[in-house]
N, C-alpha and C positions, 0 to 999 in steps of 0.2 A: 469300605464301609458304605461310602455314598454309594454305590451301585447297588449294594443290596437295599438300601432304603427305597431308591427308585424301582427296583423290581417289585418290591413288595406293593408299595403304591400303585404301581402298575397294574398288579392283578387285582388291586381292590378297586381300582379305577374301572377295570372291564368287567368285573362282577357286578359292580354298581351300574355300569349301561345295561348290561343285559336283563338286570332285575328292574331298572328302571323302564326300559323297552315293554316288557313282560306287564309289568303292572298297568302300564296305561294303554295296553291294549285289551285288557281285561275290564278295563271301566266303559259303563253305559256311557252314549251321546247324551249331550244337552238337548239336543234340539228336539223340540214340540211339535214341530210340523205345522197341519192349520188346527191341532187341538188349543194352540196359545192364543188362536183367533176369540174363543169363546170367553165366557165371563170369567170363570177360574184360571188363574194360573198357577204355575208351580211351586210359588212363594207361599201360596194360602194353603197348601195342602198340608196333612198332618206329617206325612211323610218327610216333607221340605223343612220342616219345625224340628224334627229328631234326626236330622242327617247327620249329627255328628257322633250318635251313639251306634248308628248302624254300619254294616259293611262297607258301603259306598264313602261313609265319613272316615273311617279308617285308611282304605285307599288313599283319599285325597291327602290324607296327613302322612301318610308312607310316601306318595309321590312327592310331596312338598319338602321333606327332610331330605329324600333321597336324590332329588334336583339340586339341592343346597351341596349336599356332598360333592355330586358329580361336578357342580362349578367350583368349589373349593378344589379338588383335586387337579380339575384341569389346568388350574391357575398355579397351583403347587408345582405341579409337574411339567409346566413351560418356563418357570424361573431358573436359573443357573446357578442356583445354590446347590441345588438336590442334583 
């Protein structure tokens, strides 16, 4: 029974790893380059104020959730109880 649970968690862990890599690579960089030298910063734009409702906001949330699952499964799979 323990081997079955460990196998299922390993499969979920692998799927989470691949999905996390894909979603991180799909995100845009935060580097503003020389545009940050000017007067308007990215925190002042309309886009940054409504980031939570955009696709970028959803990707950031998905990254956070999947990274928590990744760390939790890594710790769980490393224990000797399973």
